[in-house]
Backbone as ProteinMPNN parsed JSONL, in Angstrom:
{"seq_chain_A": "MFSNTIKVRYNETDKGGRVYHSNYLVWLDMTRTEFLRSLGVSYANLEDEGIFIVVRKAEIEYFSSAEFDKEYNITIDSIKIDKIKLDFYYSLKDNNSDKLIASAYTKLVVVNKIGKPIKIPDHLKEKLQKFL", "coords_chain_A": {"N_chain_A": [[9.343, -11.28, 15.813], [7.0, -13.448, 15.299], [5.143, -16.604, 15.425], [2.633, -18.408, 14.27], [1.221, -21.791, 13.931], [-0.763, -23.746, 11.999], [-2.797, -26.261, 10.947], [-3.808, -27.852, 7.9], [-7.571, -28.032, 7.342], [-9.626, -30.406, 5.592], [-11.996, -29.452, 4.566], [-11.058, -26.956, 3.876], [-9.765, -26.838, 1.209], [-9.538, -27.297, -2.189], [-10.769, -29.831, -5.167], [-8.286, -30.807, -5.666], [-6.937, -31.257, -3.532], [-5.523, -28.925, -2.303], [-5.064, -25.887, -0.972], [-7.798, -23.716, -1.189], [-7.85, -20.145, -2.404], [-8.75, -17.477, -0.965], [-7.966, -18.43, 1.929], [-6.062, -18.215, 2.135], [-6.388, -15.641, 3.788], [-7.706, -15.527, 5.959], [-6.429, -17.414, 7.829], [-4.315, -15.017, 7.986], [-5.632, -12.939, 9.494], [-6.506, -15.04, 11.524], [-3.772, -15.253, 12.64], [-2.829, -12.783, 13.13], [-4.555, -12.066, 15.582], [-4.549, -14.181, 17.386], [-1.385, -13.141, 17.365], [-1.839, -10.53, 18.851], [-3.135, -11.259, 20.473], [-1.334, -12.618, 22.158], [-0.161, -10.516, 23.339], [-1.391, -9.309, 24.943], [-3.54, -8.174, 24.258], [-7.212, -7.777, 23.441], [-9.598, -7.936, 21.094], [-11.842, -7.868, 21.249], [-11.904, -6.551, 24.281], [-10.593, -3.977, 22.559], [-13.258, -3.468, 20.914], [-15.046, -2.837, 22.294], [-14.292, -0.625, 23.717], [-14.383, 0.928, 21.688], [-13.261, 0.873, 19.729], [-11.938, -0.307, 16.785], [-10.024, -2.493, 14.415], [-9.659, -2.496, 11.094], [-8.971, -4.183, 7.872], [-7.756, -2.474, 5.602], [-6.18, -2.74, 2.879], [-5.024, -6.237, 1.32], [-2.215, -7.844, 0.303], [-0.972, -11.026, -1.39], [0.98, -13.049, -2.654], [1.832, -15.953, -3.436], [3.588, -18.934, -3.968], [3.646, -21.629, -3.985], [1.975, -24.344, -3.577], [-0.413, -24.794, -0.163], [-0.968, -27.483, 1.365], [-4.388, -30.19, 1.821], [-4.523, -31.479, 5.215], [-1.831, -30.802, 6.091], [0.964, -29.355, 8.057], [1.688, -25.651, 8.443], [3.562, -22.937, 9.069], [2.948, -19.261, 9.72], [4.155, -16.465, 9.771], [4.499, -13.192, 11.74], [6.759, -11.224, 10.691], [7.288, -8.377, 10.364], [6.165, -5.293, 11.93], [4.499, -2.104, 10.958], [3.864, 0.691, 12.061], [1.977, 3.664, 12.029], [0.174, 7.129, 12.222], [-2.207, 6.349, 12.599], [-2.282, 3.532, 10.846], [-1.36, 0.178, 10.489], [0.884, -2.182, 9.619], [1.215, -4.962, 8.479], [3.691, -7.33, 7.782], [3.783, -11.026, 6.316], [5.23, -14.174, 6.051], [4.471, -17.989, 4.919], [5.104, -20.945, 6.071], [6.439, -23.84, 5.267], [5.566, -26.572, 7.626], [7.233, -28.68, 7.945], [9.777, -28.838, 5.648], [10.239, -25.885, 5.981], [9.566, -24.369, 3.579], [8.974, -21.767, 1.841], [5.419, -20.928, 0.888], [3.728, -18.99, 0.804], [3.866, -14.87, 0.764], [3.032, -12.575, 2.461], [1.307, -9.329, 2.97], [-0.645, -6.799, 4.953], [-2.61, -3.735, 5.586], [-3.643, -2.5, 7.792], [-6.016, -0.101, 9.581], [-6.895, 2.081, 12.08], [-10.47, 2.246, 13.559], [-13.115, 4.369, 14.278], [-16.619, 3.792, 16.174], [-18.159, 4.232, 13.949], [-16.779, 4.307, 11.904], [-14.969, 5.829, 11.159], [-11.269, 6.994, 10.539], [-9.394, 6.506, 13.468], [-6.409, 8.054, 15.338], [-3.897, 5.243, 16.556], [-4.553, 4.161, 19.968], [-2.786, 4.975, 22.693], [-2.643, 2.628, 24.599], [-2.708, 0.524, 23.094], [-0.67, 1.0, 21.034], [1.994, 0.8, 22.249], [1.655, -1.554, 23.11], [2.285, -2.749, 20.772], [4.338, -1.977, 20.108], [6.759, -3.181, 21.466], [7.388, -5.31, 20.146], [8.131, -4.737, 17.902]], "CA_chain_A": [[9.191, -12.114, 15.308], [5.644, -14.232, 16.026], [4.736, -17.508, 14.375], [1.641, -19.325, 14.319], [0.707, -22.964, 12.95], [-2.335, -24.106, 11.574], [-2.914, -27.51, 10.145], [-5.141, -27.46, 6.573], [-8.32, -29.108, 6.847], [-10.825, -30.978, 4.202], [-13.17, -28.004, 4.134], [-9.935, -25.357, 2.893], [-9.135, -26.803, 0.218], [-10.218, -27.722, -3.535], [-10.72, -31.191, -5.457], [-7.111, -31.211, -5.429], [-5.939, -31.006, -1.85], [-4.643, -27.721, -2.672], [-5.849, -24.607, 0.095], [-7.914, -22.04, -1.654], [-6.82, -18.697, -2.038], [-9.136, -17.461, 0.598], [-8.226, -19.088, 3.213], [-4.739, -17.65, 3.169], [-6.603, -14.325, 4.038], [-8.474, -16.131, 7.171], [-5.1, -17.454, 8.244], [-3.537, -13.534, 8.576], [-6.379, -12.726, 10.562], [-6.049, -15.579, 12.985], [-2.304, -15.228, 13.312], [-2.93, -11.135, 13.766], [-5.706, -12.062, 16.168], [-3.094, -14.587, 18.503], [-0.46, -12.292, 18.157], [-2.435, -9.314, 19.512], [-3.616, -11.615, 21.967], [-0.241, -13.046, 22.972], [1.071, -8.91, 24.068], [-2.427, -9.21, 26.123], [-4.516, -7.114, 23.694], [-7.913, -8.254, 22.95], [-10.082, -7.516, 19.883], [-13.366, -8.037, 22.211], [-12.212, -5.202, 24.81], [-11.227, -2.747, 21.737], [-14.703, -2.862, 20.009], [-16.127, -2.518, 23.898], [-13.936, 0.502, 23.814], [-15.095, 1.593, 20.446], [-11.749, 0.355, 18.166], [-11.937, -1.587, 15.631], [-8.982, -2.688, 13.168], [-10.209, -2.999, 10.006], [-7.777, -4.149, 6.772], [-7.767, -1.96, 3.825], [-5.272, -3.828, 1.704], [-3.813, -7.088, 1.471], [-1.705, -8.375, -0.824], [-0.695, -12.161, -1.197], [1.999, -13.306, -3.587], [1.889, -17.761, -3.912], [4.982, -19.853, -4.461], [3.358, -22.772, -4.191], [0.197, -24.214, -3.134], [-0.479, -25.385, 1.074], [-2.051, -29.028, 1.06], [-4.599, -30.547, 3.126], [-3.346, -32.108, 6.62], [-0.291, -30.556, 6.391], [1.205, -28.288, 8.993], [1.859, -24.767, 8.724], [3.59, -21.618, 10.356], [2.427, -18.776, 9.694], [4.96, -15.672, 10.775], [4.823, -12.026, 11.425], [8.081, -11.021, 10.273], [7.753, -7.146, 10.646], [4.947, -4.349, 11.27], [5.173, -0.924, 10.637], [3.528, 1.621, 12.519], [1.713, 4.84, 11.53], [-0.717, 7.424, 13.156], [-3.594, 5.141, 12.427], [-2.417, 2.668, 9.952], [-0.681, -1.096, 11.129], [0.591, -2.306, 8.497], [1.609, -6.541, 9.152], [4.054, -9.079, 6.709], [3.895, -12.736, 7.117], [5.52, -15.661, 5.505], [3.76, -18.815, 5.614], [6.395, -22.065, 5.192], [5.671, -25.453, 5.392], [6.313, -26.608, 8.631], [8.889, -29.203, 7.725], [10.806, -28.673, 4.538], [10.805, -24.468, 6.022], [9.451, -24.18, 1.932], [8.097, -20.766, 1.666], [4.473, -21.116, 0.44], [3.415, -17.604, 0.068], [4.29, -14.062, 1.772], [1.73, -11.355, 2.502], [0.999, -8.355, 3.863], [-2.192, -6.152, 5.229], [-2.276, -2.608, 6.101], [-4.671, -2.315, 8.831], [-6.325, 1.199, 10.042], [-7.523, 1.975, 13.652], [-11.535, 3.322, 13.4], [-13.946, 4.323, 15.29], [-17.565, 2.954, 15.914], [-19.051, 4.567, 12.936], [-15.781, 3.783, 10.83], [-14.235, 6.695, 11.113], [-9.654, 6.857, 11.017], [-8.764, 7.624, 14.547], [-5.141, 7.402, 15.717], [-4.176, 4.745, 17.327], [-4.918, 4.868, 21.028], [-1.821, 4.989, 23.231], [-1.936, 2.027, 25.25], [-2.288, -0.378, 22.057], [0.782, 1.276, 20.349], [2.923, 0.811, 23.714], [2.213, -2.658, 23.292], [2.785, -3.088, 19.446], [5.657, -1.58, 19.868], [7.569, -4.115, 22.621], [7.282, -6.164, 19.399], [9.639, -4.137, 17.137]], "C_chain_A": [[7.659, -12.905, 16.007], [5.386, -15.463, 14.817], [3.339, -18.394, 15.156], [1.15, -20.466, 13.609], [-0.534, -23.163, 12.675], [-1.961, -25.156, 10.769], [-3.693, -27.419, 8.899], [-5.984, -28.692, 7.159], [-9.233, -29.056, 6.042], [-10.988, -29.805, 3.592], [-12.155, -26.317, 3.213], [-9.759, -25.205, 2.314], [-10.195, -27.258, -0.871], [-10.296, -28.887, -3.777], [-9.453, -31.599, -5.553], [-6.341, -31.591, -4.619], [-5.305, -30.027, -1.625], [-5.705, -26.603, -1.454], [-6.29, -23.221, -1.312], [-7.719, -20.915, -1.27], [-6.95, -18.106, -1.169], [-8.804, -17.504, 1.379], [-7.008, -18.744, 3.713], [-5.515, -16.113, 4.188], [-7.24, -14.517, 5.734], [-7.428, -16.27, 7.709], [-4.743, -16.059, 9.03], [-4.287, -12.933, 9.407], [-5.919, -13.578, 11.766], [-5.059, -15.258, 13.27], [-2.044, -13.966, 13.888], [-3.666, -11.357, 15.237], [-4.915, -12.679, 17.542], [-2.197, -13.627, 18.534], [-0.745, -11.306, 18.925], [-2.475, -10.176, 21.227], [-2.22, -12.2, 22.937], [0.813, -11.272, 23.752], [-0.441, -8.768, 24.986], [-3.261, -7.986, 25.531], [-5.608, -7.898, 23.336], [-9.265, -7.664, 22.033], [-11.275, -7.428, 20.957], [-13.096, -6.602, 22.763], [-11.53, -4.086, 24.005], [-12.376, -2.263, 21.164], [-14.971, -2.427, 21.204], [-15.871, -1.297, 24.407], [-14.136, 1.788, 22.37], [-13.865, 1.509, 19.551], [-12.206, -0.252, 17.758], [-10.825, -1.075, 14.864], [-9.283, -3.375, 12.233], [-9.035, -3.327, 8.787], [-8.37, -3.02, 5.398], [-7.011, -2.485, 2.796], [-5.069, -4.872, 2.257], [-3.5, -7.604, -0.041], [-0.852, -9.993, -0.314], [0.205, -12.697, -2.458], [1.925, -14.923, -2.962], [3.106, -18.159, -4.595], [4.874, -21.074, -4.948], [1.986, -23.133, -3.067], [0.471, -25.394, -0.836], [-1.62, -26.227, 0.539], [-2.457, -29.003, 2.255], [-3.997, -31.669, 3.942], [-2.129, -32.124, 6.708], [-0.154, -29.687, 7.126], [1.602, -26.808, 8.484], [2.593, -23.44, 9.531], [3.78, -20.3, 9.438], [3.387, -17.266, 10.516], [4.542, -14.347, 10.514], [6.075, -11.892, 11.161], [8.274, -9.406, 10.769], [5.92, -6.461, 10.699], [5.477, -2.871, 11.417], [3.83, -0.299, 11.005], [3.193, 3.254, 12.563], [1.061, 5.704, 12.606], [-2.07, 6.275, 13.034], [-3.501, 4.633, 11.684], [-0.974, 1.077, 10.754], [-0.228, -1.454, 10.054], [1.697, -3.942, 8.798], [2.767, -6.96, 7.455], [4.733, -9.875, 7.128], [4.877, -13.131, 5.715], [4.786, -16.948, 5.826], [5.035, -20.072, 4.847], [5.566, -23.229, 5.65], [6.63, -26.029, 6.316], [7.358, -27.586, 9.05], [9.581, -29.347, 7.093], [11.279, -26.856, 4.928], [10.459, -24.128, 4.437], [8.082, -23.045, 2.083], [7.302, -20.908, 0.811], [4.201, -20.223, 0.073], [4.185, -16.401, 0.879], [3.243, -13.145, 1.063], [1.65, -10.111, 3.294], [-0.191, -7.331, 3.754], [-2.071, -5.237, 5.633], [-3.857, -2.933, 6.353], [-5.038, -0.662, 9.173], [-7.181, 1.496, 10.967], [-9.358, 2.783, 12.86], [-12.507, 3.349, 14.195], [-15.145, 3.853, 14.823], [-18.532, 2.83, 14.465], [-17.856, 4.561, 11.199], [-14.502, 5.046, 10.378], [-12.501, 6.763, 11.174], [-9.879, 7.44, 12.452], [-7.376, 7.599, 14.81], [-5.348, 6.366, 17.108], [-3.64, 4.885, 18.785], [-3.235, 4.323, 21.242], [-1.381, 3.416, 23.752], [-1.787, 0.69, 24.288], [-0.792, -0.158, 21.164], [1.921, 1.14, 20.972], [3.145, -1.04, 23.042], [3.094, -3.449, 22.34], [4.357, -2.665, 19.605], [6.743, -2.414, 20.379], [7.636, -5.179, 21.47], [8.357, -5.656, 18.042], [10.967, -4.024, 17.685]], "O_chain_A": [[7.409, -12.816, 17.21], [5.43, -15.272, 13.602], [3.223, -18.832, 16.3], [0.583, -20.183, 12.554], [-1.391, -22.566, 13.326], [-1.004, -25.105, 9.996], [-4.509, -26.513, 9.072], [-5.577, -29.826, 7.411], [-9.746, -28.002, 5.667], [-10.48, -29.265, 2.609], [-12.407, -25.342, 2.504], [-9.461, -24.069, 1.947], [-11.371, -27.53, -0.63], [-9.958, -29.558, -2.802], [-9.309, -32.822, -5.54], [-5.261, -32.156, -4.794], [-4.445, -30.073, -0.746], [-6.918, -26.722, -1.286], [-5.661, -22.383, -1.958], [-7.463, -20.559, -0.119], [-6.029, -17.863, -0.39], [-9.149, -16.573, 2.108], [-6.632, -18.774, 4.885], [-4.988, -15.743, 5.236], [-7.16, -13.604, 6.556], [-7.096, -15.241, 8.297], [-4.814, -15.899, 10.248], [-3.676, -12.259, 10.237], [-5.235, -13.184, 12.711], [-5.065, -14.788, 14.408], [-1.301, -13.814, 14.857], [-3.182, -10.643, 16.116], [-4.672, -11.994, 18.535], [-2.024, -13.095, 19.63], [0.08, -11.068, 19.807], [-2.12, -9.928, 22.38], [-2.168, -12.183, 24.166], [1.882, -11.093, 24.336], [-0.383, -7.876, 25.833], [-3.588, -7.004, 26.198], [-5.225, -8.942, 22.808], [-9.907, -6.788, 22.613], [-11.259, -6.303, 21.456], [-13.611, -5.604, 22.257], [-11.714, -3.0, 24.555], [-12.618, -1.083, 20.912], [-15.215, -1.222, 21.138], [-16.602, -0.728, 25.218], [-14.031, 3.011, 22.267], [-13.729, 2.303, 18.62], [-13.063, -0.945, 18.308], [-10.552, 0.099, 14.613], [-9.274, -4.606, 12.238], [-8.079, -2.554, 8.85], [-9.273, -3.07, 4.563], [-7.567, -2.591, 1.703], [-4.902, -4.902, 3.476], [-4.173, -7.72, -1.065], [-0.281, -10.148, 0.766], [-0.473, -12.534, -3.472], [1.99, -14.928, -1.733], [3.506, -17.707, -5.668], [5.509, -21.619, -5.851], [1.358, -22.507, -2.213], [1.253, -26.288, -0.515], [-2.593, -26.033, -0.19], [-1.977, -28.512, 3.276], [-3.221, -32.539, 3.547], [-1.388, -32.99, 7.174], [-1.107, -28.908, 7.127], [2.21, -27.186, 7.483], [2.096, -23.032, 10.58], [4.63, -20.263, 8.548], [3.263, -17.079, 11.726], [4.21, -14.057, 9.364], [6.652, -12.88, 11.616], [9.246, -9.117, 11.466], [4.926, -6.782, 10.047], [6.571, -2.528, 11.865], [2.797, -0.633, 10.425], [4.003, 4.042, 13.052], [1.188, 5.349, 13.778], [-2.505, 5.503, 13.888], [-4.545, 4.725, 11.039], [0.062, 1.296, 11.382], [-0.953, -1.063, 9.138], [2.821, -3.858, 9.293], [2.403, -6.793, 6.291], [5.725, -9.884, 7.856], [5.104, -12.477, 4.697], [4.441, -17.077, 7.001], [5.58, -20.118, 3.744], [4.47, -23.411, 6.181], [7.853, -26.109, 6.201], [8.111, -27.526, 10.021], [10.472, -30.075, 7.528], [12.306, -26.39, 4.435], [11.364, -23.426, 3.984], [6.883, -23.219, 2.299], [7.807, -21.066, -0.3], [4.272, -20.148, -1.153], [5.087, -16.758, 1.636], [2.81, -12.978, -0.077], [2.075, -10.158, 4.449], [-0.673, -7.037, 2.66], [-1.172, -5.347, 6.467], [-4.791, -3.345, 5.666], [-4.077, 0.072, 8.939], [-8.35, 1.186, 10.742], [-9.408, 3.592, 11.933], [-12.797, 2.349, 14.851], [-15.28, 3.499, 13.652], [-19.251, 1.93, 14.03], [-18.095, 4.732, 10.004], [-13.558, 5.057, 9.588], [-12.268, 6.461, 12.344], [-10.394, 8.536, 12.67], [-7.014, 6.613, 14.167], [-6.128, 6.373, 18.059], [-2.599, 5.499, 19.019], [-2.578, 3.621, 20.472], [-0.273, 2.929, 23.529], [-0.928, -0.149, 24.56], [-0.043, -1.051, 20.768], [2.949, 1.341, 20.326], [4.172, -1.61, 22.676], [4.004, -4.254, 22.538], [5.33, -3.229, 19.103], [7.767, -2.384, 19.697], [8.054, -6.229, 21.958], [9.183, -6.349, 17.449], [11.884, -3.582, 16.993]]}, "name": "protein", "num_of_chains": 1, "seq": "MFSNTIKVRYNETDKGGRVYHSNYLVWLDMTRTEFLRSLGVSYANLEDEGIFIVVRKAEIEYFSSAEFDKEYNITIDSIKIDKIKLDFYYSLKDNNSDKLIASAYTKLVVVNKIGKPIKIPDHLKEKLQKFL"}
């Protein structure tokens, strides 16, 4: 399990102080990036190698609203690894109460510079399997 803490900024909210729904996708991306960084994987280095990890599908189920100036934990609960795909499963909880705010899923595909799906490189797969 990997967890990333975020604090809601004013610009992420609507007039009611609740987080606008699309910001959750940004937080998932931030969490994945930090997760990979914790494994010693840099998106920049992958891209230098001609390897890109792109979102193919994203689903979020909202149970409550995240609110301005509060802290939340976004946790990567599990990952599934396929030949070319990575499935990430997340939960977002209130940092104080541990209340579940949302659960999410993203399917990512590894592609080359022209967007053609490619096999997940062994060096990336090895690092991801440490999480499993």
